[in-house]
Structures are given as structure tokens and as C-alpha cells.
ZAGULUM-782664 format. One line per field, with one value per residue (C-alpha): x, y, z; residue in one letter. Coordinates in nm, 2 decimals, padded with zeros to 4 digits. Layout:
<gukols>
xx: (X,...)
yy: (Y,...)
zz: (Z,...)
code: (a,...)
</gukols>
This chain:
<gukols>
xx: (-04.18,-04.24,-03.95,-03.94,-03.60,-03.39,-03.02,-02.85,-02.48,-02.27,-02.06,-02.08,-01.94,-02.07,-02.38,-02.18,-01.95,-02.21,-02.52,-02.44,-02.50,-02.84,-02.94,-02.85,-03.06,-03.36,-03.33,-03.29,-03.62,-03.79,-03.80,-03.75,-03.43,-03.29,-02.97,-02.92,-02.56,-02.57,-02.25,-02.05,-01.74,-01.52,-01.29,-01.18,-00.81,-00.85,-01.09,-01.28,-01.65,-01.68,-01.50,-01.70,-02.03,-01.92,-01.81,-02.13,-02.34,-02.16,-02.20,-02.57,-02.61,-02.42,-02.65,-02.97,-03.06,-03.34,-03.23,-02.95,-03.01,-02.74,-02.83,-02.51,-02.47,-02.14,-01.90,-01.83,-02.17,-02.41,-02.60,-02.58,-02.65,-02.94,-03.18,-03.03,-03.31,-03.58,-03.43,-03.38,-03.73,-03.86,-03.68,-03.81,-04.17,-04.10,-03.97,-04.19,-03.95,-04.08,-03.73,-03.42,-03.06,-02.84,-02.48,-02.43,-02.38,-02.03,-01.76,-01.41,-01.55,-01.74,-01.96,-02.09,-02.17,-02.35,-02.53,-02.67,-02.80,-02.96,-03.13,-03.28,-03.42,-03.55,-03.72,-03.91,-03.99,-04.10,-04.40,-04.50,-04.75,-04.68,-04.30,-04.12,-04.27,-04.63,-04.60,-04.81,-04.62,-04.45,-04.25,-04.04,-04.13,-03.77,-03.41,-03.14,-02.81,-02.51,-02.14,-01.85,-01.53,-01.63,-01.88,-02.13,-02.40,-02.55,-02.92,-02.92,-02.70,-02.83,-02.71,-02.54,-02.35,-02.51,-02.46,-02.11,-01.91,-02.14,-02.10,-01.72,-01.76,-01.97,-01.71,-01.42,-01.60,-01.47,-01.12,-01.03,-01.09,-00.99,-00.71,-00.39,-00.18,-00.34,-00.10,00.06,-00.22,-00.09,-00.21,-00.50,-00.66,-00.92,-00.70,-00.47,-00.54,-00.59,-00.90,-01.10,-00.94,-01.09,-01.43,-01.42,-01.31,-01.60,-01.85,-01.71,-01.72,-02.09,-02.17,-02.01,-02.22,-02.54,-02.41,-02.36,-02.06,-02.10,-02.31,-02.39,-02.45,-02.71,-02.83,-03.20,-03.30,-03.65,-03.76,-03.88,-04.22,-04.28,-04.60,-04.49,-04.18,-04.15,-04.16,-03.91,-03.67,-03.69,-03.61,-03.30,-03.15,-02.93,-02.55,-02.38)
yy: (08.06,07.71,07.47,07.10,07.09,07.34,07.25,07.43,07.47,07.66,07.80,07.82,07.49,07.28,07.15,07.10,06.87,06.69,06.66,06.83,06.52,06.46,06.82,06.78,06.46,06.66,06.95,06.72,06.57,06.91,06.96,07.31,07.33,07.62,07.66,07.86,07.95,08.05,08.25,08.44,08.23,08.53,08.36,08.11,08.12,08.20,08.42,08.74,08.83,08.92,08.61,08.38,08.52,08.48,08.12,08.01,08.17,07.96,07.65,07.70,07.74,07.42,07.23,07.39,07.54,07.80,08.03,08.07,08.26,08.42,08.46,08.64,08.47,08.52,08.23,08.08,08.17,08.00,07.82,08.10,08.41,08.60,08.60,08.31,08.06,08.30,08.40,08.04,07.95,08.24,08.12,07.76,07.90,08.13,07.85,07.57,07.28,06.92,06.81,06.97,06.88,06.95,06.87,06.58,06.69,06.54,06.70,06.85,07.21,07.35,07.56,07.24,07.10,07.42,07.45,07.10,07.17,07.50,07.34,07.07,07.33,07.55,07.26,07.19,07.55,07.64,07.42,07.60,07.88,08.09,08.09,08.36,08.57,08.58,08.35,08.03,07.74,07.49,07.18,06.99,06.63,06.49,06.61,06.44,06.47,06.49,06.43,06.66,06.58,06.28,06.00,05.88,05.61,05.58,05.53,05.54,05.61,05.80,05.70,06.01,05.84,06.05,06.37,06.31,06.51,06.81,06.78,06.79,07.09,07.27,07.21,07.31,07.64,07.74,07.80,08.01,07.71,07.40,07.51,07.36,07.65,08.00,08.29,08.35,08.19,07.92,07.56,07.46,07.13,07.14,07.28,06.98,06.74,06.45,06.62,06.59,06.25,06.14,06.28,06.08,05.76,05.80,05.84,05.53,05.33,05.42,05.36,05.01,04.93,04.96,04.84,05.18,05.39,05.68,05.72,06.00,05.88,06.03,05.97,06.01,06.02,05.90,05.54,05.49,05.33,05.10,04.94,04.68,04.49,04.32,04.65,04.81,04.51,04.54,04.91,04.85,04.63,04.33,04.32,04.02)
zz: (-06.61,-06.48,-06.52,-06.52,-06.34,-06.15,-06.10,-05.82,-05.75,-05.51,-05.79,-06.17,-06.31,-06.02,-06.21,-06.53,-06.34,-06.14,-06.36,-06.69,-06.89,-06.73,-06.79,-07.16,-07.18,-07.03,-07.26,-07.57,-07.47,-07.46,-07.08,-06.95,-06.74,-06.53,-06.34,-06.02,-05.91,-05.54,-05.55,-05.81,-05.72,-05.69,-05.44,-05.70,-05.76,-06.13,-06.33,-06.25,-06.24,-06.61,-06.73,-06.52,-06.64,-07.00,-06.94,-06.76,-07.03,-07.29,-07.08,-07.04,-07.41,-07.49,-07.25,-07.38,-07.05,-07.08,-06.80,-06.55,-06.22,-06.01,-05.64,-05.54,-05.20,-05.02,-05.04,-04.70,-04.56,-04.80,-04.52,-04.26,-04.47,-04.31,-04.61,-04.81,-04.72,-04.80,-05.14,-05.25,-05.13,-05.34,-05.65,-05.61,-05.58,-05.88,-06.11,-05.97,-06.06,-06.05,-05.96,-05.80,-05.86,-05.56,-05.45,-05.22,-04.87,-04.82,-05.03,-05.00,-05.06,-04.76,-04.99,-05.15,-04.81,-04.71,-05.04,-05.00,-04.66,-04.77,-05.08,-04.87,-04.62,-04.90,-05.08,-04.76,-04.66,-05.01,-04.95,-04.63,-04.72,-04.41,-04.46,-04.67,-04.94,-05.06,-05.36,-05.36,-05.19,-05.41,-05.31,-05.56,-05.61,-05.57,-05.50,-05.71,-05.53,-05.77,-05.69,-05.77,-05.59,-05.37,-05.43,-05.17,-05.19,-05.54,-05.60,-05.98,-06.28,-06.58,-06.92,-07.06,-07.34,-07.61,-07.41,-07.28,-07.55,-07.49,-07.11,-07.16,-07.40,-07.14,-06.87,-07.09,-07.17,-06.82,-06.96,-06.65,-06.43,-06.63,-06.87,-06.75,-06.87,-06.88,-06.89,-06.56,-06.36,-06.13,-06.15,-05.92,-05.80,-06.08,-06.36,-06.35,-06.64,-06.40,-06.26,-06.58,-06.64,-06.31,-06.41,-06.74,-06.56,-06.31,-06.60,-06.77,-06.44,-06.37,-06.73,-06.71,-06.41,-06.62,-06.96,-07.13,-07.22,-06.98,-06.67,-06.42,-06.06,-05.82,-05.47,-05.36,-05.00,-05.07,-05.12,-05.48,-05.55,-05.84,-05.95,-06.21,-06.11,-06.45,-06.64,-06.40,-06.44,-06.82,-06.81,-06.61,-06.88,-06.84,-06.85,-07.01)
code: (x,x,x,x,x,x,x,x,x,x,x,x,x,x,x,x,x,x,x,x,x,x,x,x,x,x,x,x,x,x,x,x,x,x,x,x,x,x,x,x,x,x,x,x,x,x,x,x,x,x,x,x,x,x,x,x,x,x,x,x,x,x,x,x,x,x,x,x,x,x,x,x,x,x,x,x,x,x,x,x,x,x,x,x,x,x,x,x,x,x,x,x,x,x,x,x,x,x,x,x,x,x,x,x,x,x,x,x,x,x,x,x,x,x,x,x,x,x,x,x,x,x,x,x,x,x,x,x,x,x,x,x,x,x,x,x,x,x,x,x,x,x,x,x,x,x,x,x,x,x,x,x,x,x,x,x,x,x,x,x,x,x,x,x,x,x,x,x,x,x,x,x,x,x,x,x,x,x,x,x,x,x,x,x,x,x,x,x,x,x,x,x,x,x,x,x,x,x,x,x,x,x,x,x,x,x,x,x,x,x,x,x,x,x,x,x,x,x,x,x,x,x,x,x,x,x,x,x,x,x,x,x,x,x,x,x,x,x,x,x)
</gukols>
């Protein structure tokens, strides 16, 4: 199946945190969206394999995502695994997305950093016919880099006001990761209430920068071309 967008994360819940609202916007408009989780996130402090699959399935349904792929890469070696580049390139050719969503390459989690580098490489090599498998080459039009723990330079902010409640619902479906108190499981960096509070505050901040309630920030490496400066200026809206 050909998809309009493919959102890739190192672990299940990464794309929900970084670009979940934007994915909901896309699916609401009828675009076909898929998610690819590079690892099974089995080194996470909380949760087991079965629990995490159940949680990411529910999250995908909430967001209206058509398909969720699991590549099964080993955590800690996302960028250096022997066949990881070929496997991700193959998935990009199989799904033929117009745009990719990838984690920004500076983050507190090394897997996010490595995933970003791998996705950038795969997006290039998927367009080289003699590389990898025998599928026809395909290169995505753009990579939108999303932020999880740290923010970097921002190219644009997507209005996710209408989707924000569902974004939070998708995130909270990962009870093993984001519930403050879960049986005898110890508290973690992301299970503390202040983690989601920071996420909400960030969305409010980037929304306020563009005159909406909630915004989701992205960085694009590529220069953007416009043909009608007046039309573009009108689409950006005016604050105040």
C-alpha cells in the first residue's frame, strides 16, 4: 500500500509525543498514514513486549493510523546494525511515503539520535536504484523532524488544537510508561506528571506563537519555495 506519510520512531510512543497531533490532522483529512517503530523498546524500565504491543495498537487506532510496522532493531545499535539501513530503505520503498516524520538529531536519548541519522540515510539511499533490494527506487519529498525531549530550531508549527485531546489520549494509552503509579513499578523520567505537563506547556507555547491554542513544532533542513508571497502571508495569519 502507498502511504502519504510515514512517521518513524525509535520506540513506540515516540511519534505520539513528537508528532501525534499532526498525524491526527492528516488522518482526519483522509490522508493515509503509517507508523514504523524501529525497536520493540524492551529495555524500557516499565512494561513487557505484550503490553507494549497492546498499547501501541490502541494509540494507532486513536490517531487513525492505517498501519503500524515493527522493524525489531536492537536498542543501542539502531544506526550501526548490519542490515538496519537496508531494511528501513526497503520499507520506505514499500510504503512510498510523500513525507517522512523523524526525530530531531539532538536528544537526551541516544536511540533518538541514532534513529534520526538512520532515517536521513535511508531517505537518501531509497532513491538510489542500485542500493538495497530490487524494489523500484523511491525518495520521500520532505523529512519533518519532530522533537521529543529537547527542542532545536523550529521551521514551522502545525495547529493541532482540534487534535490535541486525542494526542493526549494516544499518549496516555501507554499506561506502562506514563502512569505515575503502576503497581510496584518505580517512577521514571517520563512517568512523572511533570513530563506530560511540560509537553502540554510546549504545545501551548508554540500555539501561542501562531495565534492558536496548541501547536506542534518541526524543523526542516530544506529551504522552502513559495510562488505567491501574498497568499503565503495570508495563510500564516496575523497575531494581535
